[in-house]
N, CA and C atoms of all chains as a GROMACS GRO file, in nm:
protein
  600
    1MET      N    1   4.280  -2.774  -0.996
    1MET     CA    2   4.358  -2.680  -0.914
    1MET      C    3   4.492  -2.742  -0.880
    2ILE      N    4   4.584  -2.660  -0.843
    2ILE     CA    5   4.712  -2.709  -0.794
    2ILE      C    6   4.739  -2.646  -0.657
    3ARG      N    7   4.832  -2.709  -0.587
    3ARG     CA    8   4.879  -2.648  -0.462
    3ARG      C    9   5.021  -2.597  -0.488
    4GLY      N   10   5.054  -2.482  -0.432
    4GLY     CA   11   5.188  -2.428  -0.453
    4GLY      C   12   5.223  -2.326  -0.347
    5THR      N   13   5.340  -2.267  -0.364
    5THR     CA   14   5.389  -2.166  -0.270
    5THR      C   15   5.415  -2.036  -0.344
    6VAL      N   16   5.368  -1.926  -0.288
    6VAL     CA   17   5.393  -1.795  -0.349
    6VAL      C   18   5.542  -1.764  -0.337
    7ILE      N   19   5.606  -1.729  -0.450
    7ILE     CA   20   5.750  -1.698  -0.445
    7ILE      C   21   5.779  -1.554  -0.488
    8GLY      N   22   5.681  -1.482  -0.536
    8GLY     CA   23   5.710  -1.344  -0.575
    8GLY      C   24   5.596  -1.282  -0.652
    9GLN      N   25   5.624  -1.163  -0.706
    9GLN     CA   26   5.522  -1.088  -0.778
    9GLN      C   27   5.581  -1.040  -0.910
   10VAL      N   28   5.494  -1.016  -1.008
   10VAL     CA   29   5.544  -0.976  -1.139
   10VAL      C   30   5.462  -0.857  -1.190
   11TRP      N   31   5.530  -0.763  -1.257
   11TRP     CA   32   5.466  -0.642  -1.307
   11TRP      C   33   5.497  -0.620  -1.455
   12GLY      N   34   5.401  -0.562  -1.525
   12GLY     CA   35   5.425  -0.518  -1.663
   12GLY      C   36   5.336  -0.399  -1.691
   13THR      N   37   5.392  -0.297  -1.758
   13THR     CA   38   5.307  -0.182  -1.792
   13THR      C   39   5.244  -0.202  -1.929
   14ARG      N   40   5.320  -0.268  -2.021
   14ARG     CA   41   5.262  -0.298  -2.153
   14ARG      C   42   5.185  -0.428  -2.139
   15LYS      N   43   5.051  -0.416  -2.131
   15LYS     CA   44   4.973  -0.538  -2.108
   15LYS      C   45   4.834  -0.525  -2.168
   16ALA      N   46   4.766  -0.638  -2.178
   16ALA     CA   47   4.627  -0.638  -2.226
   16ALA      C   48   4.542  -0.560  -2.126
   17ARG      N   49   4.442  -0.487  -2.179
   17ARG     CA   50   4.358  -0.405  -2.091
   17ARG      C   51   4.290  -0.488  -1.983
   18GLY      N   52   4.255  -0.610  -2.016
   18GLY     CA   53   4.186  -0.698  -1.922
   18GLY      C   54   4.266  -0.729  -1.796
   19LEU      N   55   4.397  -0.704  -1.800
   19LEU     CA   56   4.480  -0.732  -1.681
   19LEU      C   57   4.487  -0.613  -1.587
   20ASP      N   58   4.433  -0.497  -1.630
   20ASP     CA   59   4.440  -0.378  -1.545
   20ASP      C   60   4.382  -0.406  -1.407
   21GLY      N   61   4.455  -0.366  -1.304
   21GLY     CA   62   4.406  -0.380  -1.168
   21GLY      C   63   4.430  -0.517  -1.106
   22GLN      N   64   4.480  -0.612  -1.184
   22GLN     CA   65   4.504  -0.746  -1.127
   22GLN      C   66   4.644  -0.752  -1.065
   23THR      N   67   4.652  -0.813  -0.948
   23THR     CA   68   4.781  -0.841  -0.884
   23THR      C   69   4.825  -0.980  -0.929
   24LEU      N   70   4.945  -0.989  -0.986
   24LEU     CA   71   4.991  -1.116  -1.042
   24LEU      C   72   5.106  -1.172  -0.959
   25LEU      N   73   5.086  -1.289  -0.903
   25LEU     CA   74   5.187  -1.353  -0.819
   25LEU      C   75   5.247  -1.474  -0.888
   26LEU      N   76   5.374  -1.502  -0.857
   26LEU     CA   77   5.441  -1.622  -0.905
   26LEU      C   78   5.420  -1.732  -0.800
   27VAL      N   79   5.375  -1.847  -0.846
   27VAL     CA   80   5.349  -1.959  -0.755
   27VAL      C   81   5.427  -2.082  -0.803
   28ALA      N   82   5.510  -2.139  -0.714
   28ALA     CA   83   5.584  -2.261  -0.747
   28ALA      C   84   5.497  -2.380  -0.709
   29ALA      N   85   5.463  -2.464  -0.808
   29ALA     CA   86   5.375  -2.580  -0.785
   29ALA      C   87   5.445  -2.684  -0.700
   30ARG      N   88   5.366  -2.756  -0.619
   30ARG     CA   89   5.419  -2.866  -0.537
   30ARG      C   90   5.357  -2.998  -0.580
   31ASP      N   91   5.433  -3.108  -0.563
   31ASP     CA   92   5.379  -3.240  -0.597
   31ASP      C   93   5.313  -3.304  -0.474
   32ALA      N   94   5.275  -3.432  -0.488
   32ALA     CA   95   5.202  -3.500  -0.380
   32ALA      C   96   5.284  -3.509  -0.252
   33ASP      N   97   5.418  -3.511  -0.267
   33ASP     CA   98   5.504  -3.518  -0.148
   33ASP      C   99   5.532  -3.380  -0.090
   34GLY      N  100   5.479  -3.276  -0.152
   34GLY     CA  101   5.504  -3.141  -0.104
   34GLY      C  102   5.630  -3.079  -0.160
   35LYS      N  103   5.698  -3.150  -0.252
   35LYS     CA  104   5.822  -3.096  -0.310
   35LYS      C  105   5.789  -3.010  -0.433
   36PRO      N  106   5.865  -2.901  -0.456
   36PRO     CA  107   5.841  -2.821  -0.577
   36PRO      C  108   5.864  -2.906  -0.703
   37THR      N  109   5.773  -2.892  -0.800
   37THR     CA  110   5.788  -2.968  -0.925
   37THR      C  111   5.878  -2.895  -1.023
   38GLY      N  112   5.902  -2.767  -0.999
   38GLY     CA  113   5.980  -2.686  -1.093
   38GLY      C  114   5.890  -2.597  -1.176
   39ARG      N  115   5.763  -2.636  -1.188
   39ARG     CA  116   5.669  -2.555  -1.266
   39ARG      C  117   5.634  -2.429  -1.188
   40VAL      N  118   5.634  -2.315  -1.256
   40VAL     CA  119   5.599  -2.188  -1.193
   40VAL      C  120   5.481  -2.129  -1.271
   41VAL      N  121   5.373  -2.095  -1.200
   41VAL     CA  122   5.258  -2.035  -1.268
   41VAL      C  123   5.240  -1.891  -1.220
   42VAL      N  124   5.177  -1.811  -1.305
   42VAL     CA  125   5.141  -1.673  -1.269
   42VAL      C  126   4.991  -1.673  -1.241
   43ALA      N  127   4.953  -1.632  -1.120
   43ALA     CA  128   4.812  -1.636  -1.081
   43ALA      C  129   4.766  -1.501  -1.031
   44SER      N  130   4.642  -1.466  -1.063
   44SER     CA  131   4.581  -1.343  -1.014
   44SER      C  132   4.547  -1.362  -0.866
   45ASP      N  133   4.572  -1.257  -0.788
   45ASP     CA  134   4.553  -1.268  -0.642
   45ASP      C  135   4.451  -1.167  -0.592
   46THR      N  136   4.349  -1.218  -0.520
   46THR     CA  137   4.252  -1.130  -0.456
   46THR      C  138   4.253  -1.149  -0.304
   47LEU      N  139   4.338  -1.240  -0.256
   47LEU     CA  140   4.337  -1.276  -0.113
   47LEU      C  141   4.455  -1.216  -0.038
   48ASP      N  142   4.534  -1.135  -0.107
   48ASP     CA  143   4.650  -1.072  -0.045
   48ASP      C  144   4.748  -1.177   0.008
   49ALA      N  145   4.777  -1.277  -0.074
   49ALA     CA  146   4.873  -1.382  -0.036
   49ALA      C  147   5.014  -1.323  -0.038
   50ARG      N  148   5.098  -1.372   0.052
   50ARG     CA  149   5.235  -1.320   0.065
   50ARG      C  150   5.336  -1.427   0.024
   51ALA      N  151   5.458  -1.383  -0.009
   51ALA     CA  152   5.565  -1.476  -0.045
   51ALA      C  153   5.588  -1.574   0.071
   52GLY      N  154   5.600  -1.701   0.036
   52GLY     CA  155   5.623  -1.804   0.136
   52GLY      C  156   5.495  -1.874   0.179
   53GLU      N  157   5.379  -1.816   0.148
   53GLU     CA  158   5.252  -1.879   0.188
   53GLU      C  159   5.213  -1.988   0.088
   54ASP      N  160   5.155  -2.097   0.142
   54ASP     CA  161   5.103  -2.204   0.056
   54ASP      C  162   4.962  -2.167   0.011
   55VAL      N  163   4.934  -2.189  -0.116
   55VAL     CA  164   4.805  -2.150  -0.172
   55VAL      C  165   4.754  -2.259  -0.266
   56THR      N  166   4.624  -2.251  -0.298
   56THR     CA  167   4.573  -2.330  -0.410
   56THR      C  168   4.546  -2.235  -0.525
   57VAL      N  169   4.570  -2.283  -0.648
   57VAL     CA  170   4.547  -2.203  -0.768
   57VAL      C  171   4.444  -2.274  -0.854
   58ALA      N  172   4.336  -2.201  -0.888
   58ALA     CA  173   4.233  -2.255  -0.979
   58ALA      C  174   4.262  -2.205  -1.120
   59PHE      N  175   4.227  -2.289  -1.220
   59PHE     CA  176   4.250  -2.252  -1.359
   59PHE      C  177   4.117  -2.240  -1.434
   60GLY      N  178   4.122  -2.179  -1.550
   60GLY     CA  179   4.008  -2.175  -1.642
   60GLY      C  180   3.888  -2.100  -1.584
   61SER      N  181   3.768  -2.156  -1.605
   61SER     CA  182   3.648  -2.086  -1.559
   61SER      C  183   3.644  -2.082  -1.407
   62GLY      N  184   3.707  -2.179  -1.341
   62GLY     CA  185   3.719  -2.176  -1.196
   62GLY      C  186   3.793  -2.051  -1.150
   63ALA      N  187   3.896  -2.013  -1.226
   63ALA     CA  188   3.972  -1.892  -1.192
   63ALA      C  189   3.887  -1.767  -1.209
   64ARG      N  190   3.806  -1.764  -1.317
   64ARG     CA  191   3.718  -1.648  -1.337
   64ARG      C  192   3.616  -1.637  -1.224
   65ASN      N  193   3.572  -1.752  -1.173
   65ASN     CA  194   3.476  -1.751  -1.063
   65ASN      C  195   3.536  -1.698  -0.933
   66VAL      N  196   3.669  -1.700  -0.921
   66VAL     CA  197   3.734  -1.639  -0.805
   66VAL      C  198   3.723  -1.487  -0.818
   67LEU      N  199   3.749  -1.436  -0.937
   67LEU     CA  200   3.747  -1.290  -0.958
   67LEU      C  201   3.605  -1.234  -0.955
   68ARG      N  202   3.514  -1.305  -1.020
   68ARG     CA  203   3.373  -1.259  -1.022
   68ARG      C  204   3.284  -1.381  -1.039
   69PRO      N  205   3.228  -1.431  -0.926
   69PRO     CA  206   3.143  -1.550  -0.934
   69PRO      C  207   3.018  -1.525  -1.018
   70GLY      N  208   2.975  -1.625  -1.093
   70GLY     CA  209   2.852  -1.612  -1.171
   70GLY      C  210   2.873  -1.644  -1.316
   71PRO      N  211   2.764  -1.654  -1.392
   71PRO     CA  212   2.773  -1.696  -1.531
   71PRO      C  213   2.823  -1.586  -1.626
   72GLU      N  214   2.815  -1.461  -1.583
   72GLU     CA  215   2.848  -1.348  -1.672
   72GLU      C  216   2.991  -1.301  -1.651
   73ASN      N  217   3.085  -1.392  -1.659
   73ASN     CA  218   3.222  -1.347  -1.636
   73ASN      C  219   3.317  -1.387  -1.748
   74ARG      N  220   3.260  -1.419  -1.866
   74ARG     CA  221   3.347  -1.463  -1.975
   74ARG      C  222   3.422  -1.349  -2.042
   75ASP      N  223   3.394  -1.224  -1.999
   75ASP     CA  224   3.470  -1.110  -2.051
   75ASP      C  225   3.601  -1.093  -1.973
   76LEU      N  226   3.616  -1.162  -1.858
   76LEU     CA  227   3.735  -1.145  -1.776
   76LEU      C  228   3.857  -1.207  -1.843
   77LEU      N  229   3.972  -1.138  -1.828
   77LEU     CA  230   4.097  -1.197  -1.875
   77LEU      C  231   4.166  -1.259  -1.755
   78CYS      N  232   4.138  -1.386  -1.732
   78CYS     CA  233   4.197  -1.456  -1.617
   78CYS      C  234   4.192  -1.605  -1.642
   79ASP      N  235   4.306  -1.673  -1.638
   79ASP     CA  236   4.304  -1.819  -1.653
   79ASP      C  237   4.365  -1.890  -1.533
   80ALA      N  238   4.408  -1.813  -1.431
   80ALA     CA  239   4.463  -1.874  -1.310
   80ALA      C  240   4.444  -1.775  -1.196
   81ALA      N  241   4.394  -1.822  -1.083
   81ALA     CA  242   4.372  -1.732  -0.969
   81ALA      C  243   4.394  -1.808  -0.839
   82ILE      N  244   4.445  -1.736  -0.740
   82ILE     CA  245   4.464  -1.796  -0.608
   82ILE      C  246   4.328  -1.810  -0.543
   83ALA      N  247   4.291  -1.937  -0.514
   83ALA     CA  248   4.156  -1.966  -0.464
   83ALA      C  249   4.153  -1.979  -0.313
   84ALA      N  250   4.267  -2.011  -0.250
   84ALA     CA  251   4.270  -2.029  -0.105
   84ALA      C  252   4.413  -2.017  -0.055
   85ILE      N  253   4.427  -1.971   0.068
   85ILE     CA  254   4.557  -1.975   0.137
   85ILE      C  255   4.553  -2.096   0.228
   86VAL      N  256   4.647  -2.189   0.205
   86VAL     CA  257   4.643  -2.319   0.272
   86VAL      C  258   4.702  -2.309   0.412
   87GLU      N  259   4.631  -2.367   0.509
   87GLU     CA  260   4.682  -2.368   0.646
   87GLU      C  261   4.741  -2.503   0.684
   88GLY      N  262   4.689  -2.606   0.621
   88GLY     CA  263   4.742  -2.738   0.652
   88GLY      C  264   4.707  -2.837   0.543
   89ALA      N  265   4.786  -2.943   0.528
   89ALA     CA  266   4.758  -3.047   0.431
   89ALA      C  267   4.815  -3.177   0.486
   90GLY      N  268   4.745  -3.286   0.466
   90GLY     CA  269   4.793  -3.413   0.520
   90GLY      C  270   4.810  -3.516   0.412
   91MET      N  271   4.832  -1.886  -1.630
   91MET     CA  272   4.933  -1.804  -1.694
   91MET      C  273   5.072  -1.852  -1.653
   92PHE      N  274   5.171  -1.815  -1.730
   92PHE     CA  275   5.308  -1.845  -1.689
   92PHE      C  276   5.400  -1.732  -1.733
   93LEU      N  277   5.518  -1.729  -1.669
   93LEU     CA  278   5.622  -1.633  -1.702
   93LEU      C  279   5.720  -1.702  -1.796
   94GLY      N  280   5.755  -1.636  -1.906
   94GLY     CA  281   5.847  -1.698  -2.001
   94GLY      C  282   5.931  -1.595  -2.073
   95ARG      N  283   6.028  -1.645  -2.149
   95ARG     CA  284   6.111  -1.555  -2.230
   95ARG      C  285   6.089  -1.589  -2.377
   96VAL      N  286   6.071  -1.485  -2.457
   96VAL     CA  287   6.047  -1.504  -2.600
   96VAL      C  288   6.174  -1.558  -2.665
   97ALA      N  289   6.162  -1.676  -2.729
   97ALA     CA  290   6.279  -1.742  -2.787
   97ALA      C  291   6.282  -1.730  -2.939
   98GLY      N  292   6.170  -1.694  -3.002
   98GLY     CA  293   6.170  -1.684  -3.148
   98GLY      C  294   6.031  -1.656  -3.201
   99THR      N  295   6.019  -1.661  -3.332
   99THR     CA  296   5.890  -1.636  -3.394
   99THR      C  297   5.855  -1.754  -3.487
  100VAL      N  298   5.728  -1.764  -3.520
  100VAL     CA  299   5.680  -1.867  -3.612
  100VAL      C  300   5.591  -1.796  -3.713
  101TRP      N  301   5.597  -1.837  -3.840
  101TRP     CA  302   5.502  -1.778  -3.934
  101TRP      C  303   5.452  -1.886  -4.030
  102SER      N  304   5.339  -1.857  -4.090
  102SER     CA  305   5.279  -1.957  -4.178
  102SER      C  306   5.192  -1.885  -4.280
  103THR      N  307   5.172  -1.949  -4.394
  103THR     CA  308   5.081  -1.891  -4.493
  103THR      C  309   4.950  -1.968  -4.500
  104VAL      N  310   4.957  -2.099  -4.477
  104VAL     CA  311   4.835  -2.179  -4.479
  104VAL      C  312   4.778  -2.182  -4.338
  105LYS      N  313   4.665  -2.116  -4.314
  105LYS     CA  314   4.607  -2.115  -4.180
  105LYS      C  315   4.461  -2.075  -4.188
  106TRP      N  316   4.390  -2.091  -4.076
  106TRP     CA  317   4.252  -2.050  -4.072
  106TRP      C  318   4.244  -1.899  -4.092
  107PRO      N  319   4.144  -1.851  -4.170
  107PRO     CA  320   4.136  -1.707  -4.199
  107PRO      C  321   4.124  -1.622  -4.073
  108GLN      N  322   4.063  -1.678  -3.967
  108GLN     CA  323   4.050  -1.599  -3.842
  108GLN      C  324   4.185  -1.571  -3.780
  109ALA      N  325   4.287  -1.649  -3.817
  109ALA     CA  326   4.420  -1.631  -3.758
  109ALA      C  327   4.506  -1.536  -3.842
  110GLN      N  328   4.446  -1.484  -3.950
  110GLN     CA  329   4.518  -1.391  -4.039
  110GLN      C  330   4.563  -1.269  -3.959
  111GLY      N  331   4.689  -1.230  -3.973
  111GLY     CA  332   4.737  -1.108  -3.907
  111GLY      C  333   4.774  -1.127  -3.761
  112VAL      N  334   4.759  -1.248  -3.708
  112VAL     CA  335   4.798  -1.272  -3.570
  112VAL      C  336   4.944  -1.318  -3.568
  113LYS      N  337   5.028  -1.239  -3.500
  113LYS     CA  338   5.172  -1.272  -3.492
  113LYS      C  339   5.192  -1.384  -3.391
  114LEU      N  340   5.277  -1.479  -3.423
  114LEU     CA  341   5.301  -1.593  -3.333
  114LEU      C  342   5.445  -1.592  -3.282
  115LEU      N  343   5.460  -1.613  -3.152
  115LEU     CA  344   5.592  -1.618  -3.089
  115LEU      C  345   5.614  -1.754  -3.025
  116LEU      N  346   5.742  -1.791  -3.014
  116LEU     CA  347   5.780  -1.910  -2.936
  116LEU      C  348   5.828  -1.862  -2.800
  117VAL      N  349   5.769  -1.914  -2.693
  117VAL     CA  350   5.804  -1.869  -2.559
  117VAL      C  351   5.848  -1.988  -2.474
  118ARG      N  352   5.963  -1.970  -2.405
  118ARG     CA  353   6.014  -2.076  -2.317
  118ARG      C  354   5.975  -2.043  -2.172
  119PRO      N  355   5.892  -2.128  -2.109
  119PRO     CA  356   5.851  -2.100  -1.970
  119PRO      C  357   5.971  -2.104  -1.875
  120TYR      N  358   5.971  -2.012  -1.778
  120TYR     CA  359   6.071  -2.018  -1.672
  120TYR      C  360   6.036  -2.132  -1.577
  121ARG      N  361   6.138  -2.208  -1.537
  121ARG     CA  362   6.123  -2.309  -1.432
  121ARG      C  363   6.175  -2.248  -1.303
  122LEU      N  364   6.144  -2.315  -1.191
  122LEU     CA  365   6.185  -2.262  -1.060
  122LEU      C  366   6.335  -2.232  -1.056
  123GLY      N  367   6.416  -2.323  -1.112
  123GLY     CA  368   6.562  -2.308  -1.106
  123GLY      C  369   6.615  -2.195  -1.193
  124ASP      N  370   6.533  -2.141  -1.286
  124ASP     CA  371   6.577  -2.032  -1.372
  124ASP      C  372   6.562  -1.897  -1.302
  125LEU      N  373   6.485  -1.894  -1.192
  125LEU     CA  374   6.456  -1.769  -1.123
  125LEU      C  375   6.566  -1.740  -1.021
  126PRO      N  376   6.573  -1.615  -0.968
  126PRO     CA  377   6.676  -1.583  -0.869
  126PRO      C  378   6.668  -1.677  -0.748
  127PRO      N  379   6.782  -1.693  -0.674
  127PRO     CA  380   6.790  -1.792  -0.566
  127PRO      C  381   6.679  -1.779  -0.462
  128GLY      N  382   6.629  -1.657  -0.441
  128GLY     CA  383   6.521  -1.637  -0.344
  128GLY      C  384   6.398  -1.720  -0.376
  129ALA      N  385   6.378  -1.754  -0.504
  129ALA     CA  386   6.260  -1.831  -0.544
  129ALA      C  387   6.266  -1.971  -0.486
  130VAL      N  388   6.383  -2.035  -0.496
  130VAL     CA  389   6.399  -2.170  -0.441
  130VAL      C  390   6.386  -2.165  -0.289
  131ALA      N  391   6.440  -2.060  -0.227
  131ALA     CA  392   6.430  -2.045  -0.081
  131ALA      C  393   6.284  -2.033  -0.040
  132ALA      N  394   6.205  -1.952  -0.113
  132ALA     CA  395   6.064  -1.934  -0.078
  132ALA      C  396   5.986  -2.063  -0.098
  133ALA      N  397   6.021  -2.140  -0.201
  133ALA     CA  398   5.950  -2.264  -0.230
  133ALA      C  399   5.992  -2.375  -0.134
  134GLY      N  400   6.104  -2.358  -0.064
  134GLY     CA  401   6.146  -2.452   0.038
  134GLY      C  402   6.247  -2.555  -0.009
  135ALA      N  403   6.253  -2.582  -0.139
  135ALA     CA  404   6.347  -2.682  -0.190
  135ALA      C  405   6.362  -2.664  -0.341
  136ALA      N  406   6.473  -2.710  -0.393
  136ALA     CA  407   6.491  -2.709  -0.538
  136ALA      C  408   6.411  -2.824  -0.598
  137ALA      N  409   6.389  -2.818  -0.729
  137ALA     CA  410   6.314  -2.924  -0.797
  137ALA      C  411   6.403  -2.990  -0.901
  138SER      N  412   6.370  -3.115  -0.936
  138SER     CA  413   6.436  -3.172  -1.053
  138SER      C  414   6.390  -3.089  -1.172
  139GLU      N  415   6.475  -3.069  -1.267
  139GLU     CA  416   6.446  -2.969  -1.370
  139GLU      C  417   6.435  -3.027  -1.510
  140PRO      N  418   6.327  -3.094  -1.542
  140PRO     CA  419   6.307  -3.132  -1.682
  140PRO      C  420   6.279  -3.006  -1.764
  141THR      N  421   6.306  -3.011  -1.893
  141THR     CA  422   6.285  -2.893  -1.976
  141THR      C  423   6.143  -2.890  -2.027
  142ASP      N  424   6.078  -2.774  -2.017
  142ASP     CA  425   5.943  -2.760  -2.070
  142ASP      C  426   5.946  -2.742  -2.220
  143ASP      N  427   5.837  -2.777  -2.285
  143ASP     CA  428   5.822  -2.749  -2.426
  143ASP      C  429   5.813  -2.599  -2.449
  144LEU      N  430   5.852  -2.555  -2.568
  144LEU     CA  431   5.826  -2.416  -2.607
  144LEU      C  432   5.676  -2.404  -2.634
  145VAL      N  433   5.620  -2.287  -2.605
  145VAL     CA  434   5.478  -2.264  -2.627
  145VAL      C  435   5.462  -2.162  -2.740
  146VAL      N  436   5.378  -2.193  -2.837
  146VAL     CA  437   5.348  -2.098  -2.945
  146VAL      C  438   5.235  -2.008  -2.898
  147CYS      N  439   5.260  -1.876  -2.899
  147CYS     CA  440   5.164  -1.781  -2.843
  147CYS      C  441   5.132  -1.673  -2.944
  148ALA      N  442   5.006  -1.630  -2.948
  148ALA     CA  443   4.970  -1.512  -3.025
  148ALA      C  444   5.023  -1.390  -2.951
  149ASP      N  445   5.063  -1.288  -3.026
  149ASP     CA  446   5.118  -1.167  -2.963
  149ASP      C  447   5.056  -1.042  -3.023
  150THR      N  448   4.990  -0.962  -2.939
  150THR     CA  449   4.933  -0.835  -2.986
  150THR      C  450   5.003  -0.717  -2.918
  151LEU      N  451   5.108  -0.744  -2.840
  151LEU     CA  452   5.177  -0.638  -2.764
  151LEU      C  453   5.314  -0.606  -2.822
  152ASP      N  454   5.345  -0.667  -2.939
  152ASP     CA  455   5.470  -0.640  -3.005
  152ASP      C  456   5.591  -0.678  -2.919
  153ALA      N  457   5.585  -0.791  -2.856
  153ALA     CA  458   5.700  -0.841  -2.780
  153ALA      C  459   5.807  -0.889  -2.877
  154GLY      N  460   5.932  -0.883  -2.835
  154GLY     CA  461   6.042  -0.924  -2.921
  154GLY      C  462   6.124  -1.035  -2.856
  155VAL      N  463   6.213  -1.096  -2.937
  155VAL     CA  464   6.298  -1.203  -2.886
  155VAL      C  465   6.381  -1.150  -2.768
  156GLY      N  466   6.383  -1.224  -2.658
  156GLY     CA  467   6.457  -1.183  -2.539
  156GLY      C  468   6.371  -1.115  -2.435
  157ASP      N  469   6.250  -1.071  -2.473
  157ASP     CA  470   6.160  -1.009  -2.375
  157ASP      C  471   6.106  -1.115  -2.279
  158ASP      N  472   6.086  -1.074  -2.153
  158ASP     CA  473   6.012  -1.158  -2.058
  158ASP      C  474   5.865  -1.122  -2.069
  159VAL      N  475   5.780  -1.224  -2.076
  159VAL     CA  476   5.636  -1.201  -2.098
  159VAL      C  477   5.553  -1.291  -2.007
  160ILE      N  478   5.426  -1.251  -1.989
  160ILE     CA  479   5.328  -1.338  -1.924
  160ILE      C  480   5.236  -1.390  -2.033
  161VAL      N  481   5.212  -1.520  -2.032
  161VAL     CA  482   5.128  -1.585  -2.133
  161VAL      C  483   5.005  -1.645  -2.065
  162ALA      N  484   4.888  -1.616  -2.122
  162ALA     CA  485   4.763  -1.675  -2.072
  162ALA      C  486   4.717  -1.783  -2.169
  163PHE      N  487   4.645  -1.882  -2.115
  163PHE     CA  488   4.593  -1.992  -2.195
  163PHE      C  489   4.441  -1.982  -2.211
  164GLY      N  490   4.390  -2.056  -2.303
  164GLY     CA  491   4.246  -2.080  -2.314
  164GLY      C  492   4.165  -1.955  -2.345
  165HIS      N  493   4.049  -1.947  -2.281
  165HIS     CA  494   3.957  -1.836  -2.308
  165HIS      C  495   4.022  -1.701  -2.280
  166ALA      N  496   4.105  -1.695  -2.174
  166ALA     CA  497   4.172  -1.568  -2.140
  166ALA      C  498   4.261  -1.522  -2.255
  167ALA      N  499   4.323  -1.615  -2.325
  167ALA     CA  500   4.408  -1.579  -2.440
  167ALA      C  501   4.323  -1.519  -2.551
  168ARG      N  502   4.205  -1.578  -2.575
  168ARG     CA  503   4.117  -1.524  -2.681
  168ARG      C  504   4.061  -1.388  -2.642
  169VAL      N  505   4.034  -1.368  -2.511
  169VAL     CA  506   3.988  -1.237  -2.465
  169VAL      C  507   4.096  -1.132  -2.494
  170ALA      N  508   4.222  -1.166  -2.466
  170ALA     CA  509   4.332  -1.071  -2.487
  170ALA      C  510   4.344  -1.035  -2.635
  171VAL      N  511   4.336  -1.136  -2.722
  171VAL     CA  512   4.350  -1.110  -2.866
  171VAL      C  513   4.230  -1.030  -2.918
  172SER      N  514   4.110  -1.059  -2.864
  172SER     CA  515   3.990  -0.992  -2.916
  172SER      C  516   3.983  -0.847  -2.872
  173GLU      N  517   4.068  -0.804  -2.777
  173GLU     CA  518   4.074  -0.661  -2.743
  173GLU      C  519   4.113  -0.579  -2.864
  174LYS      N  520   4.184  -0.643  -2.958
  174LYS     CA  521   4.231  -0.571  -3.077
  174LYS      C  522   4.129  -0.576  -3.191
  175LEU      N  523   4.020  -0.649  -3.170
  175LEU     CA  524   3.916  -0.660  -3.274
  175LEU      C  525   3.810  -0.554  -3.249
  176PRO      N  526   3.718  -0.530  -3.344
  176PRO     CA  527   3.613  -0.430  -3.322
  176PRO      C  528   3.530  -0.463  -3.198
  177PRO      N  529   3.476  -0.360  -3.128
  177PRO     CA  530   3.397  -0.383  -3.008
  177PRO      C  531   3.281  -0.479  -3.035
  178GLY      N  532   3.254  -0.568  -2.942
  178GLY     CA  533   3.142  -0.660  -2.958
  178GLY      C  534   3.178  -0.788  -3.030
  179SER      N  535   3.296  -0.792  -3.094
  179SER     CA  536   3.334  -0.916  -3.163
  179SER      C  537   3.353  -1.027  -3.061
  180LYS      N  538   3.312  -1.144  -3.098
  180LYS     CA  539   3.334  -1.256  -3.009
  180LYS      C  540   3.475  -1.310  -3.032
  181PRO      N  541   3.539  -1.355  -2.926
  181PRO     CA  542   3.677  -1.405  -2.941
  181PRO      C  543   3.680  -1.542  -3.007
  182MET      N  544   3.661  -1.546  -3.139
  182MET     CA  545   3.654  -1.675  -3.209
  182MET      C  546   3.784  -1.709  -3.282
  183VAL      N  547   3.891  -1.640  -3.247
  183VAL     CA  548   4.018  -1.671  -3.311
  183VAL      C  549   4.066  -1.809  -3.267
  184PRO      N  550   4.122  -1.888  -3.362
  184PRO     CA  551   4.166  -2.023  -3.327
  184PRO      C  552   4.302  -2.024  -3.259
  185ILE      N  553   4.309  -1.965  -3.141
  185ILE     CA  554   4.433  -1.969  -3.063
  185ILE      C  555   4.399  -2.008  -2.919
  186ASP      N  556   4.497  -2.063  -2.847
  186ASP     CA  557   4.472  -2.098  -2.706
  186ASP      C  558   4.583  -2.050  -2.615
  187ALA      N  559   4.674  -1.966  -2.667
  187ALA     CA  560   4.779  -1.908  -2.582
  187ALA      C  561   4.812  -1.770  -2.638
  188ALA      N  562   4.826  -1.670  -2.551
  188ALA     CA  563   4.858  -1.535  -2.598
  188ALA      C  564   4.941  -1.461  -2.495
  189VAL      N  565   5.031  -1.374  -2.547
  189VAL     CA  566   5.106  -1.285  -2.460
  189VAL      C  567   5.008  -1.180  -2.406
  190VAL      N  568   4.998  -1.168  -2.271
  190VAL     CA  569   4.905  -1.071  -2.213
  190VAL      C  570   4.979  -0.957  -2.144
  191ALA      N  571   5.110  -0.970  -2.123
  191ALA     CA  572   5.188  -0.860  -2.064
  191ALA      C  573   5.336  -0.877  -2.098
  192VAL      N  574   5.403  -0.764  -2.120
  192VAL     CA  575   5.548  -0.764  -2.131
  192VAL      C  576   5.600  -0.723  -1.993
  193VAL      N  577   5.686  -0.806  -1.936
  193VAL     CA  578   5.724  -0.791  -1.794
  193VAL      C  579   5.829  -0.682  -1.777
  194ASP      N  580   5.803  -0.590  -1.682
  194ASP     CA  581   5.902  -0.487  -1.645
  194ASP      C  582   5.984  -0.532  -1.525
  195LYS      N  583   5.915  -0.598  -1.430
  195LYS     CA  584   5.981  -0.625  -1.303
  195LYS      C  585   5.930  -0.756  -1.244
  196VAL      N  586   6.023  -0.838  -1.195
  196VAL     CA  587   5.988  -0.957  -1.118
  196VAL      C  588   6.049  -0.938  -0.980
  197GLU      N  589   5.967  -0.941  -0.877
  197GLU     CA  590   6.019  -0.922  -0.741
  197GLU      C  591   6.010  -1.053  -0.665
  198ILE      N  592   6.126  -1.104  -0.625
  198ILE     CA  593   6.131  -1.226  -0.545
  198ILE      C  594   6.205  -1.194  -0.417
  199PRO      N  595   6.138  -1.201  -0.302
  199PRO     CA  596   6.205  -1.167  -0.176
  199PRO      C  597   6.327  -1.254  -0.154
  200ARG      N  598   6.434  -1.196  -0.098
  200ARG     CA  599   6.558  -1.272  -0.075
  200ARG      C  600   6.544  -1.364   0.045
   0.00000   0.00000   0.00000
């Protein structure tokens, strides 16, 4: 997972069917010092995260488990998802 | 997934048969500094900006050079490509990155 900050949202009408209904947010990754690394990821959001909020993003099967927990989720089109809204980090 | 701009295409004749007919694009990921100024403001600070590698992506949405696209990696990429295969086919194509959406709008609060 990575930690980052939500910076915006992205839309497309021409898309794979598996993306239907997913909210896609732009997240700027942060390094160990809390500074942006420059890397920007697109993550599926189910937690209603807002721009400016710090979040964690899970990748791969971890991301699918955010959308639908359990072993039967390999049909999902999701490789990154917001797993938590961060309140504090030390 | 990441947001990127299509920079070119790649083609080949010698490849795994499962990759036959799969169009390949070169996509340059957007970095924080490439986005509108509101992005840096939301992130709290600018970042040092090394250049990312171009990513070779399968494309089933007919994206063209200059289009902004969302690219998925890994199993999600194979799921996207297998949508174009007969129902029930397993996503066994030898790819690990695919265009999953052509972007209409990016909204970054000011």
